[in-house]
N, C-alpha and C positions, 0 to 999 in steps of 0.2 A: 581439212580438205586434202584429199589424196591427189597425188601427181597424176594418176591414171585411175579414174573411177569406173570400175567394172559394172556398176549398177546404173550408169548413165544410159538413157534410152537409145543412144546411138549404137551401143554395143549389144543390143538385143539379137541381132542377126549374127549367125555363126561366121559367115563369110567376112563380115566387117572385123570381127575379133581376130580371125586368122590373118587377114590382110594387114591389120595393124601390127601384128607380131612378125610376119614374114617379110614385109617390104623393108624395114630397117635392117633385118638380117641379110637380105639380098644386097642391099646397098653397102653393108659392111664388107661383104665378099668382094664387091666391085672396088671398093676403096683399097683393100689389101692387095688386090690384083694390080692396081695402078700405082702402088707404092706409097699409099697414104695411111701409115699405121695409126696416127692419132685419130683420124676420122673413122677408120675401121673399128678401132676400139670403142669410140664413142657411139657409133651406130650399132655395133654389136651388143654393147651393154644395154642400149635402149630396146633393142629387139628381144633380148633375153628377159629383161624386166617386163615388157609387154606380154611376152609368151607366158611368163610365170603368173602374172596378175590376171590376164584375160582367159587363158586356156587351162592352166594347171590348178589355179587357186580360185576359180570362179565359184561364187556361192550360187546355189540353185541347181548346179550340176548340169552336165551334158550340154545339149544344144539350147537350153533356155526355154524350150517349149513354145516360144512365140516367134520362131524364125519366119520372117516374111509376112507376119500378120500384125497389124496395128490394132490395139484396143482389144 
């Protein structure tokens, strides 16, 4: 079982994949700006991992072909 499964039906839509990667990265920036390096590193690592798994290393390539369409 993977920590973040890119083949899960929830990640079919491109905007969900991008949001899953960008939100933790944005939160990391906020934590660093407020002086919380531990949480900044933690959320930054989570965002980088999500970006790698869901965007860069996604099997099936590109937008997935089923953006916004079920079945």
